[in-house]
Every structure is written in structure tokens, then in C-alpha cells.
N, C-alpha and C positions, 0 to 999 in steps of 0.2 A: 369650359371658357376658352382656356390659350388653344388647346384644339383649334376652336372656333375660329379664332384670331389668327392662326396659321393659314387653316384654308381661305380665308377672307384675302391673304398679304398674296398666299401662293396663286389665287387665281388672279388678284389686280396685276402681277406681275406677267403675268402669262397674257394680258390684255394682248387684243392685235396691234398693231401700228393704226392712227388714223389714215383716212385715206389720202387726206394730207401729204401725211409723212408717204404711203407708200407711191403714191405718183411722182414727190420726189423723187426716189430712188429709180423709181422706172425710168423718170427721164436721164439721170445719171447713167443708167445704163442704156443709154440709147433708145429705150423704148417709149416714143411719142404716143403713138396711137392707143396703147392699152394704157398709159397716163391718160390720155384725154377719158378712153372710156371707164376707169376709174372715178376721176373728178365728175364725169355727167352724168353719173349712174347715185354719187354723193349728194348733187343738187339736186337732182331728182327728188331724193328725200329727204333735203335741208335747202330749201332754196336759197337761203339767208347766211349761208357759209361763208364769210368773204374771203377766208384765206382761198377756200377751192376757187372760187369763182377766179378771185387773182391770177392761180396760177394756170388755172386752162387758162386764162387771158393770155398769158407769157409763153403757154406750150402752142399756141393757132398761130404767135405771134410769129415762133422761131419756126413753125414748119412754114410762116411765109402766106397762112392765111387768114389775110387782114381782113377779109370777109366775117369769118366767125370770131376772130378778135373783136371788132367791135359792136359783134351784136353783144357778143357776154357784155364789155364794156357799157351799151347802152342799159342791160338789166341792172349792172351794179347800180348806173345810176341813177335808174329808178328807185330802186334798194337803197338808198343813201340818202340822207340828207343834202337841203340844197345847197349847201354854204360847204361840201365835203371835197375837196382838193382829189381825192384820191383814184376817180375814176378818170380824171385826166393827168396824171400823174401815168397810170396805166394805159391812157391811148398816147401819151409819152414813150413809152415804154414799149410800146409794139409797134410804132415808128420808127421809133431808133433800131429794134431787130430787122427792123425791113430796109435798114440804111436811109430812110430818107429823115433825114436831120433836121431841114428846119421845120417839118413839120410838128415834127417832134418837139423841137425846142417851140415852137408855139403852143402845143399843148402845154408844154409846161407854164408859159405863160398865161395859158387861160384857169389851169389848177391853180397860179399866185394870184389871180382878178376874183375868181368866185371866194376865196376866202384868204379877207385879206387880211384876217390877224392871224394866221398860220404861215408860219416859214416854210414850209413842204413845197410848195411847187417854187417859189424863187430858189433855192436850196438845190433839189431837185436840176431844175434849167440850167442852175448856176454850176454846179459839180460833173455836168455833163457835157458841157461847153467848154469847162477847161479840162476834161478828159480829151476832145475834141482838136486840143490848141488855138480856140476860139478865145483868148483869153480878152479882145474887147468888151464881145459878147458874155462872157462872164462873173466880170465885177461887179457892174452893176447888180446881179442877182442876187450876188453870195452878198453882197453890202444892204440889199436889202433885207435878205434873211436873216443876217444878223442883227437889224434894224427891230425884226421882228422876233427876236428873242433864242434864234439861234447860236449857241456857246460852246458848240461840242468842238474839239480839237484838230478833229477831221475837216471841219467850213472851214474853221482861221485857217489852218496849214494852206488850203486851197487857194482861199484869197491871198496868203503870203506868196506861194508860187504864181498866182496871176500876176500880183505887182514885181515881180522880179522878172517877170517877162516882158512887162509895160515898163522897165527900169525905173519904178518910182521904190525906190529900197527903204525911206522912211516909210512909206505904207507899208510895204512888206516884212519890214520888221515888226511894228506893230506888230500886225497880223501874227506873225510867230510866235511874241512874246505872251501875246493872250494867250495862242493855242499852248503852249509850254505851261503856263501857267493854268491850261484847264484838264491838261491830263499827266501828273507828274510821275510817271511811270513810262508811257510812250519816249520816242527819239526823235522824230521825224520832225516836229515844231525846231527843236535844238538844233539840229543837220540843218533845217532852213537859214537860221541864226548864223552856225555856220559859213554859208554858204553867203546872204549879206555882208559877212563881212570878211569874206575875199574879195567878193567883188571891190569892196573901198579899201582892198591893202592895208586891210586893218587886223595885221597878225595876232595882237593882243588880243581881241576880239574874237577871232577865229579860234585860239587855244582854250580861252575858254568854254565857247561852246562844243567845240570838238572833245574836253574834255568830259560835258552831260553827258553828251554822246555815249563815248566808251564806258561814262559808268553806270548805264543802261544797258548798251550792248557792246561789253566788254568785247566778241570776236566779229565786231563789224569792221573789216578792214579795210577800207574806203576810210572810215574815221580815223586809223592810226596812220593812212598818209599822209591825210587832211592833218593833223597833228603834226607831224612832221615837217610836213611844210611853213605851220607856223613857225615853231621850234627854229631851223634854217634863217627866216626871215626877222629872228628875236634874237641872233649868230649865239644861240645853246646848240653850240653842236654836238655836243657828246650827246646830250638828249635827245638829241635830232638823229645823231647815227643807232640809239636803243628804238626809237618809234619805229625807224623803218626794221627793222631786225624782226619788230612781232607783227608789222606788216608783212613781212617775208612768209613769218611762220603763219598766219591766215589767211596765204593764198593770196593776196593784192599783186597785181600783176609786174611780174620780173621789168619790163619796159619802162613802169613807170615809175619804179623804186630806181633803178639807174639813174631815170633824166633826174629825181632830187637827190642819189648821191650826187651827181655832178656838179648842185649847187651849193652843197656843203662838202668843198674840199680839204678843210686843215680839220680833221676827226680824227 
């Protein structure tokens, strides 16, 4: 019996990677044509393999072949529930890869429209618009995604960043606080809170936020620089000097360190 179980385990461990895994590996090797061949063969055998079809759409789009990408999106829609936002999200990705950003955003908005209970469409549109620097387009979409139930730290952080760019610091602070509460291991939202505090010229709040960042990412040199700035503003000059020494140890910009040292003369 034990020999049989061992043989089963050995056979399972030697199983070939899936078609999607092989295709992903091929795209990383810049062998898109072979990736297409693998995915087309897989879909011929299993036409309902959504992961394979979604990857094929992206490969076609990365090749600039929007015609084939659209054909696969139409097939994905045909095989999906009528309120499934995924086909339109994939259409948005395809347009985005072709640098047709207005059409990409329209596709994400269509995804939001056909699935009014899902946060996926507005979240995708909001995240992408934020990445493009279109903050006025991003904010209402991110807020809609949150209203529909998106509560992940990344969405809150994106909304906080957008609000910072719009100079709505109260809304930015609220978004970063909620993002921080959603993820007790990451430091991105704590860094956002530090940014808001610096913009408000509130060194005590900035110091608390930078301390949180450092507790989670001890070797993040910019946080040590920010901490030094806050300590200088609070007249804690010896502590500021130690923070600058630590930033230098971690490879922070020499020019920035010297600029802060010049603000801390009585050390």
C-alpha cells in the first residue's frame, strides 16, 4: 500500500504544467507565437477554459492584433453570464495594451454598467485612470467601487493618492486610514498618511506615520529621511541626527541628507 501511495505521489509531482502555465512561461521568454499555439490547442480541447482564453486575449492584444483579441472577447462573452464584467474588463486591457486609453476606460465603464453589484468594473477603471494620472476620472470610479464593496488596501491607497493630487487632504487621510486598517502588514497607506501630514506641516503626525512605516519596512531609507524632517521640526535635533545617520547607512540620497543636516545646525 505504501509503495502504491508513493508511486501516486511521484506521478502527481511529475505532472506537466498546465497549458496556461506553459503559455505564461513562453510569454516571459518573449515567445508569444508559441504561447498562442499552446493556448489555441488548449481551447480547442476545452473551449470553456476561461483562464486560457483570457491569457490568449492578452497575448493577442500585446501583439497589436486587436481583431483576434476582439474575436476571443466575443467568444468569452458568449460563454459567460450576461452580467459578467470580465469580458469587458478584458476588452479594456486589450485597448490599454494598444494605448487606446479612452476606449479602454469606456470598456471598464461598460463592465461597471452590466454588473451593477460588482466592484470590479469601477475598480479597474479607477485604478487604471489613477495610473494614467487622470485623477478626476479616477476618483468617482474608485468611490463607486468602494460603495459596491471593494475594501482592499490597494483600492483605498489609490483613492488616497488621487485625493492628494486633488488637494482634498481630509478625504485622502480618511482613505489612507481605512487602507491602513485593511492591511496591518503593508506600509503603503501609512506612507500616504505621512505624506498628508507633511503637506499639512504637522510634524508630530508625520513622525507617527513614519514610525509605522519603519516598523514594517525597517530598511526603507526615504522613511528615515521623512522621520528626520519631522524630528527637526519638533526640535529633537539629536534624534534627527541619528535618523539621518541611519538613512545614510541605508543608502539615502547624499544631497537630501545634507539638505536636512543644514536645517539641523545645533546638533
